[in-house]
C-alpha positions in Angstrom: 94.5 86.2 42.8 97.0 86.8 40.0 100.5 87.9 40.9 101.3 91.5 40.7 104.8 93.1 40.4 105.9 95.5 43.0 106.4 98.3 40.4 102.9 97.8 39.1 101.5 97.8 42.6 103.2 101.1 43.4 102.0 102.6 40.2 98.4 101.7 40.9 98.4 102.6 44.6 100.0 106.0 43.8 97.4 106.7 41.3 94.6 105.6 43.6 96.0 107.8 46.4 96.1 110.8 44.1 92.5 110.3 43.2 91.3 109.9 46.8 88.9 112.8 47.2 87.2 113.3 43.8 89.4 111.9 41.2 89.0 108.4 42.3 86.3 109.2 44.9 86.7 106.1 47.2 85.6 108.2 50.3 82.7 109.6 48.3 81.8 106.2 47.0 81.6 104.7 50.5 79.6 107.7 52.0 77.3 108.4 49.1 77.2 105.5 46.6 76.8 103.1 49.6 74.1 105.2 51.3 71.3 104.2 49.0 71.2 107.5 47.2 70.6 106.8 43.5 70.3 110.2 41.9 71.1 113.8 42.5 74.3 115.8 43.2 76.8 115.8 46.0 79.4 118.5 46.7 83.0 117.2 47.1 86.6 118.2 46.4 89.2 117.0 43.9 92.5 115.8 45.3 94.3 115.0 42.1 96.6 118.0 42.7 97.2 120.5 45.5 94.6 122.9 44.1 91.8 121.0 45.9 89.1 122.4 43.6 85.5 122.3 44.8 83.5 120.0 42.7 80.0 118.6 42.3 79.5 114.8 41.7 76.4 113.8 39.8 74.6 110.4 40.3 72.3 108.6 37.9 70.8 105.2 38.6 73.1 104.8 41.6 76.2 105.4 39.6 78.6 108.3 39.3 78.3 109.7 35.8 79.6 113.3 35.9 82.0 115.5 37.9 81.9 119.3 37.4 83.3 122.3 39.1 81.4 124.0 42.0 80.2 127.4 41.0 80.6 128.8 44.5 84.2 127.5 45.0 86.8 130.3 44.6 89.4 128.0 43.2 87.5 126.0 40.5 84.9 128.8 39.8 82.7 126.1 38.3 85.3 124.5 36.1 87.6 121.6 36.4 90.7 120.6 34.5 90.7 117.2 32.6 92.2 115.5 35.6 89.2 116.4 37.7 86.6 115.6 35.2 88.4 112.3 34.4 87.9 111.1 38.0 85.0 108.9 36.9 87.3 106.8 34.8 89.7 106.3 37.7 86.8 105.4 40.1 85.4 102.7 37.8 88.8 101.5 36.4 88.8 97.7 36.4 92.4 97.8 37.7 91.6 100.0 40.7 92.4 98.5 44.0 89.2 98.1 46.2 90.7 96.2 49.1 94.1 96.0 50.9 96.8 93.7 49.6 99.5 92.0 51.6 102.7 90.9 50.0 103.7 87.3 50.6 107.2 86.2 49.6 107.8 82.6 48.8 111.3 81.5 47.7 112.2 84.6 45.8 108.7 85.1 44.4 106.1 87.6 45.5 102.4 87.4 45.6 99.8 90.0 46.6 97.0 88.5 48.8 93.8 90.3 49.4 93.1 91.1 53.1 90.4 92.7 55.1 91.0 96.2 56.5 91.2 94.7 60.0 93.9 92.3 58.9 95.8 95.0 57.0 95.8 97.4 59.9 96.8 94.8 62.4 99.7 93.7 60.0 100.9 97.3 59.7 100.6 98.0 63.5 102.6 95.0 64.5 105.5 96.0 62.3 105.4 99.6 63.3 105.5 98.6 67.0 108.4 96.3 66.3 110.3 99.0 64.5 109.6 101.4 67.4 110.8 98.8 70.0 113.9 97.9 68.1 115.1 101.3 66.7 112.8 104.0 68.2 109.9 105.8 66.5 112.3 108.2 64.7 113.5 105.3 62.6 110.4 105.6 60.4 110.0 108.4 57.9 107.1 109.5 55.7 107.0 111.1 52.3 103.6 112.6 51.8 101.6 114.8 49.4 98.0 115.9 49.0 95.0 115.8 51.3 95.2 112.1 52.0 98.8 112.7 53.2 97.5 114.8 56.1 96.0 111.7 57.7 99.3 109.9 57.5 101.1 112.9 59.0 98.8 112.7 62.0 99.5 109.0 62.3 103.3 109.5 62.2 103.2 112.4 64.7 101.2 110.2 67.1 103.8 107.5 66.4 106.6 109.9 67.5 108.7 110.5 64.5 109.8 114.0 63.3 110.9 112.7 59.9 108.0 113.7 57.8 108.6 115.3 54.4 106.8 116.5 51.3 108.8 115.6 48.2 107.4 118.7 46.5 109.7 120.8 48.7 113.0 119.4 47.4 111.8 118.4 44.0 109.6 121.4 43.1 109.0 124.5 45.2 111.6 124.7 47.9 114.1 127.1 46.2 111.2 129.4 45.3 110.0 129.4 48.9 113.5 130.2 50.2 114.1 133.0 47.6 110.8 134.8 48.4 111.1 134.3 52.2 114.6 135.8 52.1 113.2 138.8 50.2 109.7 139.4 51.7 109.8 137.4 54.9 107.3 134.8 53.7 106.7 132.5 50.8 104.1 132.7 48.0 101.8 130.0 49.4 100.1 127.0 47.7 98.3 127.8 45.4 100.4 130.9 44.7 99.0 134.2 45.8 99.2 135.7 42.3 96.6 138.2 41.3 96.6 137.3 37.6 92.9 138.4 37.4 93.9 142.0 37.8 97.4 142.2 36.5 98.3 144.6 33.7 101.5 142.8 32.8 102.2 139.1 33.3 105.8 137.8 33.0 106.2 134.1 32.7 109.8 132.9 33.0 110.2 129.1 33.0 106.5 128.7 33.6 104.3 126.8 31.1 101.0 128.3 32.4 98.3 127.3 30.0 99.7 123.8 29.6 99.5 122.7 33.2 96.5 121.9 35.4 96.7 124.9 37.9 93.0 125.6 37.4 92.5 129.1 38.8 95.6 130.5 37.2 94.9 129.0 33.8 91.4 130.5 33.9 92.8 133.9 35.0 95.5 133.7 32.3 92.8 133.3 29.7 90.9 136.2 31.1 94.1 138.3 31.1 94.6 137.6 27.4 91.0 138.5 26.6 91.2 141.9 28.4 94.5 142.8 26.6 97.0 142.4 29.5 100.6 142.6 28.3 102.1 139.1 28.3 105.9 138.5 28.4 107.1 134.9 28.0 110.6 133.7 28.5 111.0 130.1 27.4 113.5 128.2 25.1 110.4 126.4 23.7 107.6 128.2 21.8 104.9 127.3 24.3 101.2 127.9 24.3 101.8 130.9 26.6 104.4 132.2 24.1 101.9 132.1 21.3 99.7 134.5 23.3 102.5 136.9 24.3 103.2 140.4 23.3 106.9 139.7 23.8 108.4 136.3 23.4 112.1 135.8 24.6 113.6 132.5 23.3 116.2 132.3 26.0 119.2 129.9 26.0 118.5 127.2 28.7 120.1 127.8 32.1 120.7 131.6 31.7 117.6 133.0 33.5 119.8 134.7 36.1 121.6 136.8 33.5 118.3 138.0 32.1 116.9 138.8 35.5 120.0 140.8 36.4 119.8 142.7 33.2 116.1 143.5 33.7 116.9 144.8 37.2 119.8 146.8 35.8 117.5 148.6 33.3 114.9 149.4 36.0 117.4 150.9 38.3 119.7 152.5 35.8 116.8 154.3 34.0 115.0 155.1 37.2 111.9 153.1 36.3 111.5 151.2 39.6 108.8 152.0 42.1 110.8 154.5 44.2 108.2 155.1 46.9 107.6 151.4 47.4 111.4 150.7 47.6 112.0 153.6 50.0 109.2 152.5 52.2 109.9 148.8 52.3 113.4 148.2 51.1 116.7 147.9 52.9 120.2 148.2 51.4 119.1 149.6 48.1 122.4 151.5 47.4 124.4 148.3 47.8 122.0 146.4 45.7 122.1 149.0 42.9 125.9 149.0 42.9 125.9 145.2 42.7 123.8 145.0 39.6 125.5 147.9 37.8 127.7 145.7 35.6 124.9 143.5 34.4 123.8 145.5 31.3 121.6 144.1 28.5 124.7 144.0 26.4 126.4 141.9 29.0 123.4 139.5 29.1 123.2 139.2 25.3 126.0 136.6 24.6 124.8 134.6 27.7 121.1 134.5 27.0 121.0 135.0 23.2 118.3 137.7 23.8 118.8 141.0 21.9 119.7 143.9 24.2 117.0 146.1 22.7 114.4 143.4 23.6 115.7 143.1 27.1 115.4 146.8 27.6 112.0 147.1 26.0 110.5 144.3 28.1 111.9 145.9 31.3 110.2 149.2 30.3 107.0 147.3 29.5 107.0 145.9 33.1 107.6 149.4 34.5 104.7 150.9 32.4 102.2 148.7 34.3 103.7 148.7 37.8 102.6 148.0 40.5 100.1 145.7 38.7 103.0 143.9 37.0 103.4 140.3 38.1 106.6 138.3 37.5 105.2 134.8 38.1 107.2 132.9 40.7 106.6 129.5 39.0 106.3 126.3 41.0 108.7 123.6 39.6 111.9 125.6 39.9 114.6 122.9 40.7 116.7 122.9 37.6 120.2 124.4 37.5 121.7 124.5 41.0 121.3 128.3 41.3 117.6 127.9 41.8 117.2 129.6 45.2 119.1 132.6 43.9 117.1 132.6 40.7 113.9 132.7 42.7 115.4 135.4 44.9 116.1 137.4 41.7 112.5 137.0 40.6 111.4 138.2 44.1 113.7 141.2 43.9 112.4 142.1 40.5 108.9 142.1 41.9 110.1 144.2 44.7 111.5 146.8 42.3 108.1 146.9 40.6 106.2 147.2 43.9 104.0 144.3 43.2 104.2 142.5 46.6 100.9 143.1 48.4 99.5 145.2 45.5 96.5 144.7 43.2 97.6 142.9 40.1 100.7 141.6 41.8 100.8 139.4 44.9 97.8 139.6 47.2 97.9 139.0 51.0 95.8 135.9 51.7 93.2 135.9 54.4 92.9 132.7 56.5 89.8 131.3 58.0 89.9 130.8 61.8 88.9 127.2 62.4 89.4 125.6 65.9 91.8 122.7 66.0 90.5 119.3 66.5 91.0 118.4 70.2 93.1 115.3 69.7 95.6 114.1 72.4 99.0 115.8 72.5 101.5 114.2 70.2 104.6 112.8 71.9 107.8 114.8 71.7 110.4 113.1 69.5 113.5 112.1 71.4 115.9 112.5 68.5 116.1 115.3 65.9 115.2 115.1 62.2 117.8 113.4 60.0 117.3 115.5 56.9 119.6 118.4 57.4 122.6 117.3 59.5 124.9 120.1 60.8 122.5 122.6 59.2 124.0 122.0 55.8 121.2 124.0 54.1 120.7 126.8 56.6 117.9 128.5 54.7 115.8 125.4 54.2 112.5 125.8 56.0 111.0 122.5 54.9 112.1 118.9 55.5 114.4 117.6 52.8 113.6 114.3 51.2 117.1 113.9 49.8 118.5 114.2 53.4 116.1 111.5 54.6 117.2 109.3 51.7 120.9 109.8 52.5 120.3 109.0 56.2 118.4 105.8 55.2 121.3 104.6 53.1 124.0 105.5 55.5 122.2 104.7 58.8 123.5 108.0 60.2 122.9 109.8 62.5 120.7 106.8 63.5 119.2 103.8 61.8 
């Protein structure tokens, strides 16, 4: 077998892992393509992103030839993004790994040697058991994402380590989850619980909806445009969403907080907020109103470059449609260092508009009650997680990948 660089190996395996359910369809291939079925359709799901869209795979002459959305799936609603429909290419890619590889090092050179699954699993198990014997199970950490990652989580819990982290928390959604939890007592979920389908006014601040692959939201965004919903877009770049907006605010990068404060000032100062909602659900409104009193549109203008009249008009536009006004929480929100407070300001703005738990705002999700699989109890880790020593980040409710990274480098609090 030809030699393969470590970087290239990681690139390929990462892509293959991301495609595991429908994008690359290895599980599907083993269960269906290997079953003797040569034609027809098989329901499946796409694991290219966290949306997990329901899909239908089509077979012809024993080969996969088309993947489409499943009409009865509430997420895909019969449509897939290009990542999902492109899963066929990943499945049949000539560079796709189809068997485990074990790295062999010889005098500074590396070579990847194909192995059977039995050999690979034995190889991994021996090294995991040695690490456990030498340093304890907590010495191993896992960074995980997607459906396939859930199986690795179970393995690591059975192994006995608490150090399991989703990189998306530190790199993407963590500040947002903290900001909304501090405001409403819970986060916005994944996918986000946004009722774009029924919103009267959609505010996108730092969100490139329409250019990403968040399937349901992109579809609902298109529907909102078609039915004449008011769209307000805040973005330094004239994005696709901005081209569809009633109001486009070309903000100076890094000044979102100033705009959010000015919007809240207008709503409170002009008495445009949802008074009944705030009185029923809010706490400390008087102190809050006093704290935002100095942050006028005129104060925000030199900071954001947004004209004060436009700041006021867009705040009034939000108020006209409340409570079906949705200030979108975004997803990738790790930018400037004030990200948790920025997300908290977005949450507070939604609270003033009464959109939390309201039609056209944020809905309350309903969960299916499914019994847990009766696996043996996991062992209790004997040492705490290493990600947040001395509770450095007291509001973090997820495991921090950067904390695990630092502990790996320093060997503290344990190797």
